[in-house]
C-alpha positions in Angstrom: -265.1 -32.3 17.4 -263.6 -34.6 14.6 -263.3 -38.1 15.7 -259.7 -39.9 15.5 -259.4 -42.1 12.6 -255.7 -42.6 12.6 -252.7 -42.8 14.9 -249.4 -41.7 13.1 -246.4 -42.9 15.5 -243.0 -41.7 15.7 -240.6 -44.7 15.5 -237.4 -44.3 17.4 -238.4 -43.9 20.9 -241.9 -44.7 20.7 -242.4 -47.8 19.0 -238.7 -49.0 19.8 -236.4 -48.4 22.5 -233.6 -47.4 20.2 -232.6 -43.8 21.0 -229.8 -45.0 23.7 -227.9 -46.6 20.7 -228.6 -43.8 18.4 -227.4 -41.3 20.5 -224.4 -43.0 21.7 -223.3 -43.8 18.2 -223.8 -40.2 17.2 -221.4 -39.3 20.0 -219.0 -41.5 18.9 -219.0 -40.3 15.7 -218.7 -36.5 16.4 -216.0 -37.1 19.1 -213.9 -38.8 16.0 -214.3 -35.4 14.3 -213.0 -33.6 17.5 -216.6 -32.6 18.6 -217.3 -33.5 22.3 -221.0 -33.5 23.5 -223.1 -34.7 26.3 -226.1 -37.0 26.2 -228.1 -34.0 27.2 -226.9 -31.8 24.6 -227.7 -34.4 21.9 -231.0 -35.1 23.0 -232.0 -31.3 23.1 -230.6 -30.6 19.9 -231.0 -33.8 17.8 -233.9 -36.2 19.2 -236.4 -36.5 16.4 -234.5 -34.8 13.8 -233.3 -36.3 10.6 -229.8 -37.7 9.9 -229.3 -35.0 6.9 -230.2 -32.0 9.2 -227.9 -33.3 11.9 -225.1 -33.8 9.5 -225.7 -30.3 8.3 -225.4 -29.0 11.7 -222.2 -30.9 12.4 -220.6 -29.8 8.9 -221.4 -26.1 10.1 -219.7 -26.9 13.5 -216.6 -27.9 11.8 -216.8 -25.2 9.4 -216.9 -27.9 6.5 -219.0 -27.7 3.2 -220.1 -31.4 3.8 -219.3 -34.7 5.8 -219.8 -37.2 2.8 -219.5 -40.6 4.9 -221.0 -39.3 8.3 -224.7 -40.3 7.5 -223.4 -43.7 6.0 -221.2 -44.6 8.6 -223.8 -43.6 11.4 -226.4 -45.9 9.9 -223.9 -48.7 9.4 -222.8 -48.8 13.0 -226.1 -48.1 14.4 -227.7 -51.1 12.3 -224.8 -53.3 13.2 -226.1 -53.4 17.1 -230.0 -54.0 16.5 -230.1 -57.8 16.3 -228.8 -58.0 19.6 -229.8 -54.8 21.3 -233.1 -53.4 19.7 -236.1 -53.9 22.0 -239.6 -52.9 21.4 -241.2 -50.9 23.9 -243.2 -52.8 26.3 -247.0 -52.8 25.5 -246.8 -51.4 21.8 -247.9 -54.9 20.5 -251.4 -54.8 22.6 -251.6 -51.0 21.8 -251.5 -51.7 18.1 -254.1 -54.5 18.6 -256.7 -52.6 20.4 -256.3 -49.5 17.5 -256.8 -52.5 15.0 -259.7 -53.8 16.8 -261.5 -50.4 16.9 -260.9 -49.6 13.3 -258.1 -47.1 13.6 -255.4 -46.9 10.8 -251.8 -46.9 12.0 -248.7 -45.3 10.1 -245.2 -44.4 11.0 -243.6 -40.8 10.5 -239.8 -41.1 11.5 -237.0 -39.0 11.0 -234.9 -42.0 10.2 -233.8 -42.9 6.5 -236.0 -45.2 4.5 -233.2 -48.1 4.9 -233.1 -47.7 8.6 -236.9 -47.6 8.9 -237.4 -50.9 7.0 -234.4 -52.6 9.2 -236.0 -51.2 12.2 -239.3 -52.9 11.7 -237.8 -56.2 10.2 -235.5 -56.7 13.3 -238.4 -55.6 15.6 -240.9 -57.8 14.1 -243.2 -54.9 13.4 -243.1 -54.6 9.8 -246.6 -56.4 9.0 -248.3 -54.1 11.7 -248.1 -50.9 9.3 -247.4 -52.2 5.7 -246.8 -49.5 3.5 -248.1 -46.9 6.0 -244.3 -46.0 6.8 -242.9 -42.8 5.9 -239.3 -41.3 6.5 -238.2 -37.9 6.2 -236.0 -39.0 3.0 -239.4 -38.6 1.3 -240.1 -35.0 2.0 -238.3 -31.8 1.6 -238.3 -30.4 5.1 -238.2 -32.9 8.1 -239.5 -32.3 11.4 -240.2 -29.9 12.9 -242.1 -29.1 9.7 -245.3 -30.5 9.0 -244.5 -32.1 5.5 -243.7 -35.7 7.0 -247.3 -35.8 8.9 -249.2 -34.3 5.9 -247.5 -37.0 3.8 -248.9 -39.7 6.2 -252.4 -38.3 6.1 -252.3 -37.7 2.7 -251.1 -41.6 1.9 -253.7 -42.9 4.4 -256.5 -41.0 2.8 -257.8 -39.3 6.5 -258.0 -35.5 7.0 -255.4 -34.1 9.3 -257.7 -33.0 11.9 -258.6 -36.7 12.4 -255.0 -38.0 12.9 -253.4 -38.3 16.1 -249.7 -38.3 17.0 -247.3 -39.9 19.4 -244.1 -38.4 19.7 -241.2 -38.3 22.4 -239.7 -35.3 20.7 -240.7 -31.5 20.8 -239.5 -31.2 17.0 -242.1 -33.9 16.5 -244.9 -32.4 18.5 -244.4 -29.0 17.0 -244.5 -30.6 13.4 -247.6 -32.5 14.3 -249.4 -29.4 15.6 -247.9 -27.5 12.6 -250.0 -30.2 10.6 -253.4 -29.7 12.5 -253.3 -32.9 14.2 -253.4 -34.1 17.9 -249.9 -34.6 19.5 -249.6 -36.7 22.5 -246.3 -36.7 24.1 -244.4 -39.8 25.4 -241.3 -40.2 27.7 -241.3 -44.0 28.4 -238.2 -44.2 26.3 -235.0 -45.4 28.2 -233.2 -42.6 26.7 -235.3 -40.1 29.0 -234.7 -41.8 32.3 -233.8 -39.5 34.9 -235.2 -36.3 32.7 -238.7 -37.3 32.4 -240.3 -34.4 34.3 -238.1 -32.0 32.3 -238.7 -33.4 29.1 -242.4 -33.8 29.9 -242.6 -30.1 30.2 -240.6 -29.4 26.9 -243.3 -31.5 25.2 -246.0 -29.9 26.8 -244.2 -26.3 25.9 -244.2 -27.8 22.1 -248.0 -28.1 21.9 -248.6 -31.7 23.5 -252.2 -31.9 24.6 -250.9 -34.6 27.2 -247.7 -36.4 28.0 -247.7 -39.7 29.5 -244.6 -41.7 30.9 -245.9 -45.0 29.6 -248.4 -46.5 27.8 -251.4 -46.7 30.5 -253.9 -44.3 29.5 -252.1 -43.2 26.1 -255.0 -44.8 23.9 -257.4 -42.5 25.5 -255.0 -39.6 25.2 -254.8 -40.2 21.6 -258.5 -40.7 20.8 -259.7 -37.8 23.1 -261.3 -40.0 25.6 -261.8 -39.4 29.2 -259.9 -42.6 30.9 -262.4 -44.9 32.5 -263.4 -43.6 36.0 -263.0 -39.9 34.9 
């Protein structure tokens, strides 16, 4: 069995509790275009999906060729909320400390734009934790659920894909990580999954997660494929 040498994190919903803001902003902009939706539908269709793919889906639903301002308006509205509303998932700094102490490399693979990725890490105070090891769907031809973004992260880290583990809150991300040949662990601790944790955990397992955890307790062992203490 290959030892895990790197952990690749999804950003929204795993490192920062940003998904409620993201989904609410998306719903507002869709309503302005005449598309009413629900949080459950947004979570099911778009969690972990790049904004480019979301815009393509919405344009198709509206029978339009393009929505040239949608992605920019979405990002501007969302980022305006970050300075006062963005929170780091509790326990993430300690998890990153533990991985660093073990010599495990870390990276981010997110469906967010390069600009949003940078702003998120700056506001959250996590930029120094990852350095240049941050990767956006903007940098690949196909975002999640394709494996391209995870493979890019592994290539830039210089670590084989089968020596990488992934923390994801999205079935699309789990599918992409598994397609890349990586160990995929699901996480349901973000506040956007409050009330639907059990159902979402089932979806993550069905997508191929080797384990799904509702919090950070035991997550390190699951990522590194260790048996928890006392088991």
